C-alpha positions, 0 to 999 in steps of 0.5 A: 336573136329569137333562137338564142338562149343563155350562153348559146346563140342557137339553142332553141331550134333544131339541132341546137335545141336537140343538143340542149335536151341531150345534155340535160338528159345526160345529166339527169341520167347520171343523177338518177344513176346515183339513186336520185328520184326525179322531181319537178317543182312548180315554176310559180312560187308563193312570194311570201316564202321567198321574201321571208327567207331573203328579204324585200331586196329579192323583189329586185332579183325575181320576177313577180306577178299577182294572181287573184286567188294565189296572191303574189307569186314569183317565177322560181329564182332557183330550185333549192327552196321548192325542192326542200318544201316538197321534201319536208311536206312528204315527211321523208327523212332520207331521199335524193332528188334530181331535177332540171328546168328553167330559173328566172332572175331579173338583171340590172340595166346593161347586164349581159347576164341571161334572165332565164337559164337552165339548172340541172341539180342533185340533192341529198337529204337526211344522210347520217354522214354529212362529210360523206354526203358532201363528198358524194355530191361534189364527186357526182357533179365533178364526174358529170362535168367530165373533162371540161376545162374547169377549176374547182374551189371549195369552202365552208361557211360553217367556219365563219359561223363557228368563229361568230359563236366563239366571240365573247359578246352578246347574243344580239350582236352574234345574231346580227353578224350571222344574218350578214355573213352573206353581205361581206361589206355590211359584216365588216362594218358591224365588226368595226362598230362592235370593236370600237366605241362610237361617239354619241350625239347629245340627243342620243345620250339624252334618249339613252338616259331616258331609257335608263330613267324609264321615261323614254316612252313618255318622251316619245309619246309627247314628241308629236305625230309619228313619222314613218311606219314605226309604232311607239312600241317599236321606237321604244324597243329600238331605244332599249337596243341602242342602250344595250349597244352603248353598254356592251363591251367592245370586241377585243382586238383578239376577237376581231383578229380571230374572225378576220383570220378565219375569213382570210384562210386559204389553203388546200382541202387537204391542209385546211384543218391544219391551217384552221387549228393554227389561226383558231385553235378554239375551233377544234370541232370545226377543224375535225369536220374539215378533216372528216370531209377531206378524208371523205373526198379522198375516199371518193377519188378526189385529190385533196392535196391540190383541191383549193379551199377558201373559207370565205368562198360562197358568201355572195350567193343566195342566203341558204348555204351554211356549211360546205360550199363548192364551185367549178369555174372556167378560167379561160371563159370569163364570160361564163358563170360558174359551170357548177356550184353547190353546198350544204343548207341544213338550216334552210330545212329547219326554216321550211320544216317548222323547226324539224330540219334534216341534213341536206346538201346539193348542187347544180350544173348549168347545162347551157354554160357547159355546152357553151364551154364545149363549143356551143350548140350545133 
C-alpha cells in the first residue's frame, strides 16, 4: 500500500499524514521546552565515518551509494553520530538538541521491519552532573510518552566495562572483551577461551617456538607466495600475539564468576547499587554512580522502587552506548519495536572529537510506533 509507512497503514496522505506531523511537532515542542535547540543533520553521511565506528558489517544494515565527488555515502541509520559531529565541530562544551526525521535500515529477506521510519530525539551534551542528566533525559522521554501503555527498563553498560577493567589479565585481552561487549555470544566465547588453556596443534607449537627463537619471519618468508591480503609484517605480528596468548595466565574461576554475576544482575533501579555491592564489592565506584543515578531519578519524580534494572540491557544495540541505557516497550504489542530508547555515549564524543570528548546522553521516540500504539493514523 503506497500510503503506508512504518507501523501505520495510512500515514502518508491526508489526515493520516497530518496525525504523524502533529505527533512529531508535539514531541519537538516538548524537547524544545526543555532547552533544546533544533538540529537537522544531513540525510547522506560519509560512509567511512560510520564504518570506522561500527565495522564493515554495517554495510549489511545501511543503504549505501557512491557520489563522484563525495565518495561512498550512507543514508543515516540513526541521528546520534551526525548530531555528535555537529556538536563537536561547533566546539560547544554544553548544549541540548532536538531533532526529528527519517532514518533508514536495510532488513533481511522476509523481515517485516520497516526500512524507513521516523525518530524524534533529545540529546544533552557537556553537563556537569551525569546522574542528573541521565535522569532528565529519561524523565523527558517518559513525560513525552504520557499515558501510553509502555513498560520501562534501565541498565548500565558501564558496569560491564568496570568488571572488565577489574580483571587480572593483560590489556590486549581486556581490549578484546571491551570491543565485543555488544556481541554477547562472541563475548562469552572470549571469556571461555581466556579461562581455559586450549590444546595447540603441532604446527602451531612449532610456529610459536619460532617466534621465541626469533626465526618466525624467516619461516614465513620462505613459505612461498602469501595467500590472502595479509602482509608478512601482519602475519609476523599475529604470530607474536598468539605467543602472548599462549603464555598469558588463564582467567581464574573467580574472575569469570565476577563478570557473569555482573552480566546477570537484575533488580530495580532502587536496589541495583546494593545488589552490585553484593556480587562485586570491588566495583564500589560503579555502585556509587548507580546510587547517584537512582537518587537523581527519584528527584525527577520516577519511582525507582519499581523501575526495572538489567545490567545487560542494551548490549545488542548500535555500538556507542557505554553507560546508562533505557528503553520503553509495549508488552501488549509485540509487533512494535521499542517505542523509545536511549543512553549515555561519552566515548563516542571522544572518537568523533579527536580525543576531546564531552559527557553526552540522549534518547529517541519512534513517532509512528507511538501513534500505532494509540490506535493508528486516521
